[in-house]
N, C-alpha and C positions, 0 to 999 in steps of 0.2 A: 505495500499499500503504499502511495508516495504522501511524504511529509507534507506540511500544511506550510505557508510561507511563514507563518509563526515559528514554527517548530526549527524550520531550515536558518531563520534567524536568530535563535537563541545561539547557535554555533558560531556564528559571526557576523554581527548586525551589518556591519557597513559591506558585505558581499551581498546581500539583500536588497539594502535600502541605500539610497544615493545620498541623502541627507536625512536631519531629522523631522522635517515639515513632510517627505512622502511617508513617515511612520503616522504623523498627525491627520495625514490626509488619507490614509487605506482604507478604505471602505469595509474591507476584510477581516479588520482586527477588531476586538472590543476595546474598551477604553482600558480595561486592565493590562492588556495584549498590549497595547500603546504604552503604557507607563513603565511595564515591565522592560520592554525593548530598551525604551529610553533610559532606563536606569541602568540596563548591562551595558549600552554604547557609553554611558557618563565612566563606568568603573572601568572599562575597556581603555577607555582616552586617559584618564587619570593614571592606570598603572603606565601607559604609553610614554607622559608625559615624565614619571619619575625614573623610566629607562632611559628616557632622553638626558634627563640631568646627571646621568650616570655613564653616558656615552654609549648608549644602547640603542640608537633611535631606530624607528621603524621606517617602513616606506613613507609617510607624510607627515616629516616631523616639524616642519613648518606651518603644518595646516592644523596639526593637534588642537592646539589653544582656542583656533576662529571654531572649530567643529564641536569642541567642549563647550563655548559659551553658547552656540547655536542649539544644540542638547540642551542645557540647561534651559534656555529661553522656552524650548518646548514643554520641557516640562511645568514650568509657569505657565506656560498658554492652556494647558491641561488642568490647571489648579492643584500641582504638585507641589508643596514647598521643598526647599533646596535644607534638611535638617543634618 
């Protein structure tokens, strides 16, 4: 049985969605799934930023902070506070 887009995105959000806004606008996801994916992406980006500080950069070191900001903005748009 084929995995849903949500299940595929749990493995690597950025390979399934091009932007946080694409998650927010996805009609096939529930509100909670969107929040879960955005939080997962936030965690991934924060880990990437730590790796970057330790000179272990990923594929998009210059874009990480910008993307993290967009993820946080999308979470706020969904009504999720950044605790």
